[in-house]
Every structure is written in structure tokens, then in C-alpha cells.
OpenMM code with the backbone's topology and positions (N, CA, C; nanometers):
from openmm import Vec3, app, unit

residues = "MET TYR THR TYR ASP LEU LEU GLU LYS GLY CYS HIS TYR LEU VAL ARG ASP LYS GLU GLY ASP PRO ILE THR LEU ILE LYS VAL ALA VAL GLU THR ASP HIS CYS LEU PHE ILE GLN ARG PHE ASP ASP PRO THR LEU THR GLU TRP LYS LEU LYS LYS ASP ASN LEU ALA ASP ILE ILE GLU CYS LEU THR ASP GLU ALA VAL LYS GLU TRP GLU GLU HIS TYR ASN THR GLU ASP ALA TYR TYR GLU GLU GLU ASP ASP ASP ASP".split()
positions = [
    Vec3(0.0850, -0.1177, 0.0000),
    Vec3(0.0000, 0.0000, 0.0000),
    Vec3(0.0896, 0.1241, 0.0000),
    Vec3(0.0531, 0.2203, -0.0828),
    Vec3(0.1276, 0.3445, -0.0962),
    Vec3(0.0433, 0.4608, -0.0436),
    Vec3(0.1028, 0.5797, -0.0370),
    Vec3(0.0287, 0.7002, -0.0008),
    Vec3(0.0533, 0.8075, -0.1061),
    Vec3(-0.0351, 0.9054, -0.1106),
    Vec3(-0.0226, 1.0156, -0.2051),
    Vec3(0.1031, 1.0982, -0.1808),
    Vec3(0.1579, 1.0890, -0.0622),
    Vec3(0.2787, 1.1641, -0.0281),
    Vec3(0.3964, 1.1301, -0.1191),
    Vec3(0.3924, 1.0131, -0.1825),
    Vec3(0.5015, 0.9709, -0.2710),
    Vec3(0.4962, 1.0383, -0.4080),
    Vec3(0.3845, 1.1041, -0.4397),
    Vec3(0.3668, 1.1657, -0.5707),
    Vec3(0.4238, 1.3072, -0.5729),
    Vec3(0.4765, 1.3472, -0.6897),
    Vec3(0.5385, 1.4784, -0.7038),
    Vec3(0.4525, 1.5715, -0.7885),
    Vec3(0.4509, 1.6983, -0.7485),
    Vec3(0.3755, 1.8008, -0.8192),
    Vec3(0.4208, 1.8103, -0.9644),
    Vec3(0.3228, 1.8229, -1.0552),
    Vec3(0.3513, 1.8394, -1.1967),
    Vec3(0.3700, 1.7100, -1.2726),
    Vec3(0.3699, 1.5983, -1.2035),
    Vec3(0.3915, 1.4688, -1.2686),
    Vec3(0.2605, 1.3965, -1.2950),
    Vec3(0.2598, 1.3169, -1.4012),
    Vec3(0.1473, 1.2306, -1.4366),
    Vec3(0.1789, 1.0895, -1.3884),
    Vec3(0.0789, 1.0238, -1.3304),
    Vec3(0.0967, 0.8881, -1.2778),
    Vec3(-0.0167, 0.7984, -1.3226),
    Vec3(0.0170, 0.6718, -1.3443),
    Vec3(-0.0835, 0.5679, -1.3600),
    Vec3(-0.0968, 0.5010, -1.2238),
    Vec3(-0.2188, 0.5017, -1.1689),
    Vec3(-0.2409, 0.4525, -1.0326),
    Vec3(-0.3677, 0.3675, -1.0255),
    Vec3(-0.3798, 0.2971, -0.9141),
    Vec3(-0.5037, 0.2306, -0.8740),
    Vec3(-0.5350, 0.2791, -0.7336),
    Vec3(-0.6529, 0.3385, -0.7155),
    Vec3(-0.6912, 0.3870, -0.5832),
    Vec3(-0.7153, 0.2708, -0.4869),
    Vec3(-0.7866, 0.1697, -0.5360),
    Vec3(-0.8175, 0.0524, -0.4545),
    Vec3(-0.7818, -0.0727, -0.5336),
    Vec3(-0.7511, -0.1784, -0.4632),
    Vec3(-0.7187, -0.3058, -0.5269),
    Vec3(-0.8333, -0.3472, -0.6188),
    Vec3(-0.8007, -0.3811, -0.7430),
    Vec3(-0.9012, -0.4239, -0.8388),
    Vec3(-0.9643, -0.3107, -0.9186),
    Vec3(-0.9393, -0.1848, -0.8812),
    Vec3(-0.9895, -0.0707, -0.9579),
    Vec3(-0.9191, -0.0647, -1.0924),
    Vec3(-0.9829, -0.0017, -1.1912),
    Vec3(-0.9134, 0.0186, -1.3189),
    Vec3(-0.7958, 0.1153, -1.3008),
    Vec3(-0.7022, 0.1071, -1.3917),
    Vec3(-0.5874, 0.1979, -1.3909),
    Vec3(-0.6368, 0.3371, -1.4302),
    Vec3(-0.5915, 0.4389, -1.3575),
    Vec3(-0.6330, 0.5764, -1.3795),
    Vec3(-0.5108, 0.6653, -1.3990),
    Vec3(-0.5215, 0.7583, -1.4933),
    Vec3(-0.4167, 0.8573, -1.5125),
    Vec3(-0.4516, 0.9798, -1.4300),
    Vec3(-0.3576, 1.0231, -1.3459),
    Vec3(-0.3773, 1.1427, -1.2646),
    Vec3(-0.2567, 1.2343, -1.2798),
    Vec3(-0.2779, 1.3598, -1.2442),
    Vec3(-0.1689, 1.4573, -1.2404),
    Vec3(-0.1787, 1.5326, -1.1089),
    Vec3(-0.0660, 1.5511, -1.0432),
    Vec3(-0.0615, 1.6306, -0.9213),
    Vec3(-0.0445, 1.7762, -0.9645),
    Vec3(-0.1488, 1.8570, -0.9421),
    Vec3(-0.1473, 1.9953, -0.9890),
    Vec3(-0.0957, 2.0927, -0.8829),
    Vec3(-0.1303, 2.0686, -0.7564),
    Vec3(-0.0926, 2.1590, -0.6484),
    Vec3(-0.0537, 2.0759, -0.5271),
    Vec3(0.0476, 2.1225, -0.4553),
    Vec3(0.0891, 2.0565, -0.3317),
    Vec3(0.0919, 2.1586, -0.2184),
    Vec3(0.0311, 2.1218, -0.1061),
    Vec3(0.0378, 2.2043, 0.0143),
    Vec3(0.1134, 2.1242, 0.1206),
    Vec3(0.1183, 2.1738, 0.2408),
    Vec3(0.1882, 2.1019, 0.3473),
    Vec3(0.1272, 1.9649, 0.3753),
    Vec3(-0.0055, 1.9538, 0.3636),
    Vec3(-0.0719, 1.8292, 0.4022),
    Vec3(-0.1539, 1.7632, 0.2921),
    Vec3(-0.1723, 1.8313, 0.1794),
    Vec3(-0.2623, 1.7805, 0.0761),
    Vec3(-0.2034, 1.7943, -0.0642),
    Vec3(-0.2672, 1.7225, -0.1566),
    Vec3(-0.2368, 1.7330, -0.2991),
    Vec3(-0.3676, 1.7568, -0.3736),
    Vec3(-0.3643, 1.8438, -0.4720),
    Vec3(-0.4792, 1.8656, -0.5600),
    Vec3(-0.4567, 1.7803, -0.6835),
    Vec3(-0.5471, 1.6857, -0.7066),
    Vec3(-0.5311, 1.5847, -0.8110),
    Vec3(-0.6283, 1.6104, -0.9256),
    Vec3(-0.5767, 1.6052, -1.0478),
    Vec3(-0.6600, 1.6088, -1.1674),
    Vec3(-0.6668, 1.4675, -1.2225),
    Vec3(-0.7876, 1.4191, -1.2466),
    Vec3(-0.8080, 1.2833, -1.2988),
    Vec3(-0.8466, 1.2924, -1.4464),
    Vec3(-0.7959, 1.1992, -1.5260),
    Vec3(-0.8236, 1.2044, -1.6685),
    Vec3(-0.9242, 1.1005, -1.7139),
    Vec3(-0.9713, 1.0117, -1.6229),
    Vec3(-1.0808, 0.9230, -1.6598),
    Vec3(-1.2112, 1.0017, -1.6654),
    Vec3(-1.2178, 1.1107, -1.5898),
    Vec3(-1.3286, 1.2056, -1.5934),
    Vec3(-1.2655, 1.3442, -1.5824),
    Vec3(-1.2427, 1.4111, -1.6963),
    Vec3(-1.1687, 1.5378, -1.6954),
    Vec3(-1.2299, 1.6475, -1.6085),
    Vec3(-1.3578, 1.6336, -1.5742),
    Vec3(-1.4193, 1.7345, -1.4897),
    Vec3(-1.3965, 1.7062, -1.3415),
    Vec3(-1.3424, 1.5894, -1.3099),
    Vec3(-1.3232, 1.5519, -1.1700),
    Vec3(-1.1847, 1.5919, -1.1214),
    Vec3(-1.1831, 1.6800, -1.0254),
    Vec3(-1.0607, 1.7153, -0.9553),
    Vec3(-1.0888, 1.6979, -0.8077),
    Vec3(-0.9855, 1.6752, -0.7300),
    Vec3(-1.0086, 1.6532, -0.5875),
    Vec3(-0.8830, 1.6789, -0.5066),
    Vec3(-0.9045, 1.7077, -0.3797),
    Vec3(-0.7963, 1.7202, -0.2844),
    Vec3(-0.7799, 1.5867, -0.2142),
    Vec3(-0.6557, 1.5446, -0.1965),
    Vec3(-0.6246, 1.4225, -0.1224),
    Vec3(-0.5261, 1.4570, -0.0123),
    Vec3(-0.5461, 1.3975, 0.1035),
    Vec3(-0.4457, 1.4089, 0.2079),
    Vec3(-0.3222, 1.3313, 0.1640),
    Vec3(-0.2072, 1.3823, 0.1960),
    Vec3(-0.0841, 1.3113, 0.1604),
    Vec3(-0.0795, 1.1732, 0.2240),
    Vec3(-0.1458, 1.1563, 0.3387),
    Vec3(-0.1439, 1.0272, 0.4073),
    Vec3(-0.2509, 0.9311, 0.3560),
    Vec3(-0.3388, 0.9746, 0.2621),
    Vec3(-0.4400, 0.8855, 0.2043),
    Vec3(-0.3721, 0.7728, 0.1270),
    Vec3(-0.4335, 0.6549, 0.1324),
    Vec3(-0.3751, 0.5360, 0.0691),
    Vec3(-0.4051, 0.5257, -0.0794),
    Vec3(-0.3110, 0.4695, -0.1512),
    Vec3(-0.3244, 0.4279, -0.2906),
    Vec3(-0.2900, 0.2802, -0.2953),
    Vec3(-0.3700, 0.2009, -0.3653),
    Vec3(-0.3406, 0.0582, -0.3747),
    Vec3(-0.2114, 0.0346, -0.4527),
    Vec3(-0.1910, 0.1126, -0.5602),
    Vec3(-0.0733, 0.0903, -0.6437),
    Vec3(-0.0364, 0.2169, -0.7196),
    Vec3(0.0897, 0.2494, -0.7206),
    Vec3(0.1458, 0.3512, -0.8093),
    Vec3(0.2181, 0.2725, -0.9167),
    Vec3(0.1575, 0.2608, -1.0316),
    Vec3(0.2109, 0.1746, -1.1372),
    Vec3(0.3347, 0.2363, -1.1999),
    Vec3(0.3254, 0.3644, -1.2353),
    Vec3(0.4429, 0.4322, -1.2888),
    Vec3(0.4199, 0.5820, -1.2993),
    Vec3(0.5296, 0.6539, -1.3028),
    Vec3(0.5311, 0.7969, -1.3324),
    Vec3(0.5625, 0.8077, -1.4806),
    Vec3(0.4767, 0.8738, -1.5563),
    Vec3(0.4974, 0.8844, -1.7003),
    Vec3(0.6112, 0.9799, -1.7327),
    Vec3(0.6877, 0.9449, -1.8332),
    Vec3(0.7930, 1.0334, -1.8813),
    Vec3(0.7294, 1.1491, -1.9572),
    Vec3(0.8046, 1.2559, -1.9767),
    Vec3(0.7538, 1.3703, -2.0534),
    Vec3(0.7144, 1.3267, -2.1938),
    Vec3(0.7918, 1.2366, -2.2522),
    Vec3(0.7630, 1.1872, -2.3873),
    Vec3(0.6309, 1.1105, -2.3894),
    Vec3(0.6084, 1.0247, -2.2902),
    Vec3(0.4841, 0.9482, -2.2834),
    Vec3(0.3644, 1.0410, -2.2636),
    Vec3(0.3799, 1.1436, -2.1826),
    Vec3(0.2715, 1.2403, -2.1611),
    Vec3(0.2397, 1.3124, -2.2918),
    Vec3(0.3433, 1.3524, -2.3651),
    Vec3(0.3229, 1.4217, -2.4925),
    Vec3(0.2482, 1.3321, -2.5910),
    Vec3(0.2875, 1.2057, -2.6001),
    Vec3(0.2189, 1.1106, -2.6888),
    Vec3(0.0737, 1.0934, -2.6470),
    Vec3(0.0509, 1.0794, -2.5167),
    Vec3(-0.0848, 1.0627, -2.4662),
    Vec3(-0.1683, 1.1869, -2.4957),
    Vec3(-0.1129, 1.3064, -2.4737),
    Vec3(-0.1862, 1.4304, -2.4984),
    Vec3(-0.2277, 1.4420, -2.6446),
    Vec3(-0.1399, 1.4011, -2.7368),
    Vec3(-0.1736, 1.4046, -2.8792),
    Vec3(-0.2923, 1.3137, -2.9072),
    Vec3(-0.2915, 1.1943, -2.8501),
    Vec3(-0.4015, 1.0993, -2.8687),
    Vec3(-0.5276, 1.1497, -2.7997),
    Vec3(-0.5150, 1.1990, -2.6779),
    Vec3(-0.6280, 1.2466, -2.5986),
    Vec3(-0.6963, 1.3640, -2.6683),
    Vec3(-0.6180, 1.4585, -2.7177),
    Vec3(-0.6742, 1.5745, -2.7866),
    Vec3(-0.7398, 1.5355, -2.9176),
    Vec3(-0.6870, 1.4350, -2.9866),
    Vec3(-0.7464, 1.3855, -3.1097),
    Vec3(-0.8812, 1.3218, -3.0805),
    Vec3(-0.8908, 1.2425, -2.9729),
    Vec3(-1.0174, 1.1798, -2.9362),
    Vec3(-1.1223, 1.2845, -2.9042),
    Vec3(-1.0850, 1.3939, -2.8390),
    Vec3(-1.1795, 1.4989, -2.8026),
    Vec3(-1.2440, 1.5606, -2.9272),
    Vec3(-1.1707, 1.5646, -3.0378),
    Vec3(-1.2234, 1.6237, -3.1599),
    Vec3(-1.3473, 1.5483, -3.2088),
    Vec3(-1.3562, 1.4183, -3.1822),
    Vec3(-1.4703, 1.3390, -3.2258),
    Vec3(-1.5962, 1.3704, -3.1460),
    Vec3(-1.5812, 1.4281, -3.0282),
    Vec3(-1.6950, 1.4527, -2.9411),
    Vec3(-1.7429, 1.5962, -2.9414),
    Vec3(-1.6729, 1.6831, -3.0118),
    Vec3(-1.7136, 1.8224, -3.0176),
    Vec3(-1.8367, 1.8360, -3.1064),
    Vec3(-1.9284, 1.9219, -3.0667),
    Vec3(-2.0463, 1.9454, -3.1468),
    Vec3(-2.0093, 2.0338, -3.2652),
    Vec3(-2.0699, 2.0039, -3.3791),
    Vec3(-2.0440, 2.0827, -3.4984),
    Vec3(-2.1315, 2.2063, -3.4964),
    Vec3(-2.0754, 2.3178, -3.5432),
    Vec3(-2.1523, 2.4403, -3.5552),
    Vec3(-2.2288, 2.4382, -3.6864),
    Vec3(-2.3590, 2.4587, -3.6803),
    Vec3(-2.4407, 2.4661, -3.8004),
    Vec3(-2.4795, 2.6116, -3.8240),
    Vec3(-2.3933, 2.6804, -3.8979),
    Vec3(-2.4171, 2.8222, -3.9254),
    Vec3(-2.5022, 2.8406, -4.0515),
    Vec3(-2.5431, 2.7337, -4.1157),
    Vec3(-2.6184, 2.7432, -4.2417),
    Vec3(-2.7616, 2.7789, -4.2150),
] * unit.nanometer
topology = app.Topology()
chain = topology.addChain("A")
for resn in residues:
    res = topology.addResidue(resn, chain)
    for name in ("N", "CA", "C"):
        topology.addAtom(name, app.Element.getBySymbol(name[0]), res)
């Protein structure tokens, strides 16, 4: 069992919150003395504060800058399929 305290601000991680949960991509956006502000990419609208002492079942890996760039290119491409078209006609 790990804790959020092991995560570094500005980094992207593949994690499991609980044993058996799906793998989730998160980014640590803000760090305070006792908490981390986490952005989740399984639901881009979901952000949350976590205590540094809160448990994580698994920290699978910290993504490299190159892996994040590749993922962002794919992620942004997928978003284009879901945008509503403007009908100005």
C-alpha cells in the first residue's frame, strides 16, 4: 500500500486507488503542506484534494515527458470526435 505523499507536483501517474480498480491517469497539480490537488483524466471534470497520508493501492508508474506528450496528442485527437459541430447554415 502506498500514499499520495510519494507523488510529485507536476507529474502524471498511472495509479489504482483501490485493489481491483481500473488503472487511472492522474496529475498532481498543487501541493500544500498536508494535501495534494489531483486532476483525474478518466473524468476530466473531476478534480479533488487528497491528504498526503491517504492510501493508494498501487502507483504503477510515473509517465515520462515523452509518454505524456504522446498521450496528450491521442487524448486531444479523441476529443475532436466529441465536439459538437456548428451549423451556421
